[in-house]
TIZA-783797 format. One record per atom (N, C-alpha, C): residue in one letter; y, z, x. Coordinates in Angstrom, 2 decimals. Example, Ala and Ser with C-alpha at 12.3 -4.5 7.8 and 13.67 -1.06 7.14 Angstrom:
REM TIZA-783797
{node 'A', {-5.69, 7.80, 13.19}}
{node 'A', {-4.50, 7.80, 12.30}}
{node 'A', {-3.30, 7.80, 13.20}}
{node 'S', {-2.25, 7.08, 12.85}}
{node 'S', {-1.06, 7.14, 13.67}}
{node 'S', {0.03, 7.87, 12.90}}
//
This chain:
REM TIZA-783797
{node 'M', {-1.03, -0.02, 0.95}}
{node 'M', {-0.16, -0.26, 0.26}}
{node 'M', {1.26, -0.08, 0.73}}
{node 'D', {2.10, -1.08, 0.82}}
{node 'D', {3.34, -1.11, 1.42}}
{node 'D', {4.56, -0.47, 0.85}}
{node 'V', {5.17, 0.40, 1.36}}
{node 'V', {6.23, 1.07, 0.92}}
{node 'V', {7.71, 0.50, 1.57}}
{node 'D', {8.45, 0.09, 0.50}}
{node 'D', {9.88, -0.47, 0.71}}
{node 'D', {10.86, 0.68, 0.90}}
{node 'P', {11.44, 0.83, 2.09}}
{node 'P', {12.16, 1.98, 2.57}}
{node 'P', {13.47, 1.94, 1.65}}
{node 'T', {13.98, 0.80, 1.02}}
{node 'T', {15.18, 0.56, 0.40}}
{node 'T', {14.98, 1.29, -1.05}}
{node 'T', {13.88, 1.33, -1.60}}
{node 'T', {13.73, 1.68, -3.01}}
{node 'T', {12.82, 3.09, -2.98}}
{node 'A', {12.27, 3.17, -1.84}}
{node 'A', {11.26, 4.55, -1.94}}
{node 'A', {11.92, 5.79, -1.97}}
{node 'A', {11.39, 6.51, -2.66}}
{node 'A', {12.04, 8.14, -2.74}}
{node 'A', {11.88, 9.10, -1.52}}
{node 'V', {12.57, 9.62, -1.09}}
{node 'V', {12.48, 10.60, 0.02}}
{node 'V', {12.24, 12.07, -0.43}}
{node 'V', {11.23, 12.87, 0.01}}
{node 'V', {11.01, 14.11, -0.46}}
{node 'V', {11.74, 15.04, 0.60}}
{node 'V', {12.42, 16.05, 0.05}}
{node 'V', {13.44, 16.66, 0.94}}
{node 'V', {12.71, 18.27, 0.57}}
{node 'V', {12.35, 19.09, 1.46}}
{node 'V', {11.98, 20.41, 1.38}}
{node 'V', {13.19, 21.49, 1.37}}
{node 'G', {13.31, 22.05, 0.40}}
{node 'G', {14.47, 23.23, 0.33}}
{node 'G', {14.69, 23.75, -0.76}}
{node 'E', {16.02, 24.63, -0.90}}
{node 'E', {16.04, 25.45, -2.15}}
{node 'E', {17.07, 24.59, -2.96}}
{node 'A', {16.80, 24.46, -4.34}}
{node 'A', {17.89, 23.67, -5.18}}
{node 'A', {18.06, 24.79, -6.34}}
{node 'S', {19.46, 24.93, -6.33}}
{node 'S', {19.77, 26.13, -7.36}}
{node 'S', {19.36, 25.51, -8.71}}
{node 'S', {19.40, 24.26, -9.10}}
{node 'S', {19.17, 24.19, -10.66}}
{node 'S', {17.76, 23.74, -10.84}}
{node 'C', {16.79, 23.95, -9.80}}
{node 'C', {15.56, 23.72, -9.88}}
{node 'C', {14.62, 24.85, -9.66}}
{node 'S', {13.44, 24.80, -10.46}}
{node 'S', {12.60, 25.88, -9.98}}
{node 'S', {11.59, 25.81, -8.83}}
{node 'T', {11.39, 24.60, -8.43}}
{node 'T', {10.50, 24.44, -7.20}}
{node 'T', {11.49, 24.30, -5.97}}
{node 'P', {10.90, 24.57, -4.79}}
{node 'P', {11.47, 24.42, -3.44}}
{node 'P', {11.51, 22.87, -3.17}}
{node 'Y', {11.20, 21.81, -3.91}}
{node 'Y', {11.22, 20.47, -3.51}}
{node 'Y', {12.08, 19.71, -4.28}}
{node 'V', {12.97, 18.72, -3.68}}
{node 'V', {13.72, 17.85, -4.31}}
{node 'V', {13.39, 16.46, -4.05}}
{node 'V', {13.47, 15.55, -4.83}}
{node 'V', {13.11, 14.06, -4.38}}
{node 'V', {14.38, 13.55, -4.61}}
{node 'L', {14.89, 12.63, -3.54}}
{node 'L', {16.02, 11.87, -3.43}}
{node 'L', {15.81, 10.55, -3.22}}
{node 'R', {16.40, 9.47, -3.73}}
{node 'R', {16.43, 8.21, -3.47}}
{node 'R', {17.19, 7.95, -1.96}}
{node 'P', {17.02, 6.81, -1.29}}
{node 'P', {17.90, 6.65, -0.01}}
{node 'P', {19.18, 6.38, -0.07}}
{node 'A', {19.73, 6.05, -1.42}}
{node 'A', {21.01, 6.26, -1.58}}
{node 'A', {21.83, 7.41, -1.79}}
{node 'E', {20.99, 8.14, -2.38}}
{node 'E', {21.35, 9.72, -2.42}}
{node 'E', {21.26, 10.53, -1.24}}
{node 'V', {20.37, 10.07, -0.30}}
{node 'V', {20.42, 10.64, 1.01}}
{node 'V', {21.60, 10.33, 1.83}}
{node 'D', {21.91, 8.94, 1.85}}
{node 'D', {23.17, 8.55, 2.30}}
{node 'D', {24.60, 9.29, 1.85}}
{node 'A', {24.61, 9.13, 0.54}}
{node 'A', {25.54, 9.99, -0.09}}
{node 'A', {25.84, 11.44, 0.52}}
{node 'L', {24.74, 12.21, 0.52}}
{node 'L', {24.77, 13.51, 1.07}}
{node 'L', {25.30, 13.33, 2.43}}
{node 'A', {24.72, 12.56, 3.21}}
{node 'A', {24.94, 12.67, 4.79}}
{node 'A', {26.63, 12.33, 4.92}}
{node 'S', {27.22, 11.26, 4.13}}
{node 'S', {28.51, 11.01, 4.12}}
{node 'S', {29.39, 12.14, 3.55}}
{node 'S', {28.78, 12.86, 2.56}}
{node 'S', {29.76, 13.90, 2.16}}
{node 'S', {30.01, 15.27, 2.90}}
{node 'S', {28.83, 15.49, 3.65}}
{node 'S', {29.02, 16.51, 4.61}}
{node 'S', {29.15, 15.87, 6.06}}
{node 'A', {30.08, 15.25, 6.17}}
{node 'A', {30.46, 14.50, 7.41}}
{node 'A', {30.88, 15.54, 8.66}}
{node 'S', {30.18, 15.30, 9.68}}
{node 'S', {30.55, 16.18, 10.80}}
{node 'S', {31.92, 15.71, 11.41}}
{node 'P', {32.55, 16.79, 11.93}}
{node 'P', {33.71, 16.29, 12.49}}
{node 'P', {33.63, 15.39, 14.04}}
{node 'F', {32.40, 15.77, 14.52}}
{node 'F', {32.15, 14.93, 15.67}}
{node 'F', {31.49, 13.66, 15.57}}
{node 'R', {31.24, 13.06, 14.26}}
{node 'R', {30.68, 11.80, 14.02}}
{node 'R', {31.92, 10.82, 13.69}}
{node 'L', {32.53, 10.49, 14.95}}
{node 'L', {33.85, 9.46, 14.94}}
{node 'L', {33.34, 8.06, 15.09}}
{node 'T', {34.25, 7.22, 14.17}}
{node 'T', {34.04, 5.79, 14.88}}
{node 'T', {34.96, 5.84, 16.17}}
{node 'L', {34.91, 4.54, 16.68}}
{node 'L', {35.48, 4.47, 18.11}}
{node 'L', {37.09, 4.36, 17.90}}
{node 'A', {37.50, 3.98, 16.82}}
{node 'A', {38.92, 3.96, 16.50}}
{node 'A', {39.58, 5.42, 16.26}}
{node 'E', {38.60, 6.12, 15.49}}
{node 'E', {38.91, 7.63, 15.40}}
{node 'E', {38.89, 8.32, 16.38}}
{node 'G', {37.99, 8.38, 17.40}}
{node 'G', {37.70, 9.03, 18.79}}
{node 'G', {39.05, 8.47, 19.50}}
{node 'S', {39.22, 7.41, 19.59}}
{node 'S', {40.59, 6.99, 20.60}}
{node 'S', {41.85, 7.62, 19.98}}
{node 'A', {42.02, 7.70, 18.66}}
{node 'A', {43.26, 8.35, 18.27}}
{node 'A', {43.39, 9.75, 18.56}}
{node 'V', {42.16, 10.51, 18.40}}
{node 'V', {41.86, 11.87, 18.71}}
{node 'V', {42.32, 12.04, 20.21}}
{node 'S', {41.73, 11.32, 21.21}}
{node 'S', {41.93, 11.43, 22.46}}
{node 'S', {43.44, 11.08, 22.79}}
{node 'V', {44.01, 10.23, 22.01}}
{node 'V', {45.32, 9.63, 22.58}}
{node 'V', {46.45, 10.70, 22.15}}
{node 'A', {46.04, 11.39, 21.09}}
{node 'A', {47.01, 12.86, 20.42}}
{node 'A', {46.78, 13.68, 21.56}}
{node 'I', {45.43, 14.21, 21.89}}
{node 'I', {45.38, 15.30, 22.98}}
{node 'I', {45.76, 14.98, 24.31}}
{node 'L', {46.09, 13.90, 24.71}}
{node 'L', {46.72, 13.62, 25.89}}
{node 'L', {48.05, 13.44, 25.68}}
{node 'G', {48.62, 13.13, 24.57}}
{node 'G', {50.10, 13.19, 24.18}}
{node 'G', {50.73, 14.52, 24.25}}
{node 'V', {49.85, 15.46, 23.66}}
{node 'V', {50.23, 16.93, 23.79}}
{node 'V', {50.30, 17.44, 25.23}}
{node 'W', {49.38, 17.24, 26.03}}
{node 'W', {49.39, 17.55, 27.41}}
{node 'W', {50.55, 16.98, 28.19}}
{node 'A', {50.83, 15.61, 27.99}}
{node 'A', {51.86, 15.09, 28.70}}
{node 'A', {53.30, 15.75, 28.10}}
{node 'T', {53.28, 16.14, 27.01}}
{node 'T', {54.45, 16.63, 26.60}}
{node 'T', {54.73, 18.15, 27.26}}
{node 'A', {53.75, 18.71, 27.10}}
{node 'A', {53.59, 20.10, 27.89}}
{node 'A', {54.04, 20.01, 29.21}}
{node 'W', {53.44, 19.21, 29.98}}
{node 'W', {53.62, 18.94, 31.42}}
{node 'W', {55.03, 18.49, 31.47}}
{node 'A', {55.64, 17.81, 30.64}}
{node 'A', {56.97, 17.43, 30.79}}
{node 'A', {58.13, 18.54, 30.64}}
{node 'F', {57.80, 19.36, 29.68}}
{node 'F', {58.36, 20.52, 29.35}}
{node 'F', {58.35, 21.78, 30.62}}
{node 'K', {57.25, 21.69, 31.26}}
{node 'K', {56.91, 22.33, 32.40}}
{node 'K', {57.68, 22.14, 33.47}}
{node 'A', {57.75, 20.88, 33.97}}
{node 'A', {58.46, 20.25, 34.99}}
{node 'A', {60.05, 20.39, 34.56}}
{node 'L', {60.45, 20.29, 33.34}}
{node 'L', {62.00, 20.37, 33.09}}
{node 'L', {62.33, 21.79, 33.25}}
{node 'S', {61.57, 22.79, 32.86}}
{node 'S', {61.56, 24.04, 33.13}}
{node 'S', {61.85, 24.62, 34.63}}
{node 'R', {60.89, 24.04, 35.27}}
{node 'R', {60.94, 24.31, 36.86}}
{node 'R', {62.17, 23.77, 37.39}}
{node 'A', {62.65, 22.48, 37.20}}
{node 'A', {64.01, 21.86, 37.59}}
{node 'A', {65.24, 22.68, 37.04}}
{node 'L', {65.08, 23.19, 36.05}}
{node 'L', {66.13, 23.98, 35.37}}
{node 'L', {66.39, 25.34, 36.28}}
{node 'K', {65.16, 25.94, 36.62}}
{node 'K', {65.17, 27.30, 37.15}}
{node 'K', {65.47, 27.26, 38.58}}
{node 'A', {65.09, 26.03, 38.95}}
{node 'A', {65.39, 25.72, 40.81}}
{node 'A', {66.70, 25.68, 40.79}}
{node 'G', {67.59, 24.75, 40.02}}
{node 'G', {68.92, 24.55, 40.10}}
{node 'G', {69.09, 23.65, 41.35}}
{node 'D', {70.38, 23.42, 41.67}}
{node 'D', {70.82, 22.40, 42.74}}
{node 'D', {70.98, 23.19, 44.09}}
{node 'P', {70.33, 23.14, 45.22}}
{node 'P', {70.74, 24.09, 46.28}}
{node 'P', {71.93, 23.65, 47.16}}
{node 'E', {72.67, 22.56, 46.81}}
{node 'E', {73.77, 22.13, 47.35}}
{node 'E', {74.97, 22.63, 46.54}}
{node 'T', {74.91, 23.31, 45.41}}
{node 'T', {76.07, 23.55, 44.72}}
{node 'T', {76.30, 25.34, 45.02}}
//
């Protein structure tokens, strides 16, 4: 007997609040819907990951610029 993975049901063992048995039967589309609804913050696309890294680098660069400006203002000009 051949099982088509696009139409076959997936059995997930776990507790279901509305069911008296610990078994839940899900279709593949339902499994995909559950996976996307509880998306991990670490599951990013390339564009999303790039945006996060650019934002982090921007914050670091801004902090470095303020630190350099603070040092320059504290040091003053030794010729005056």
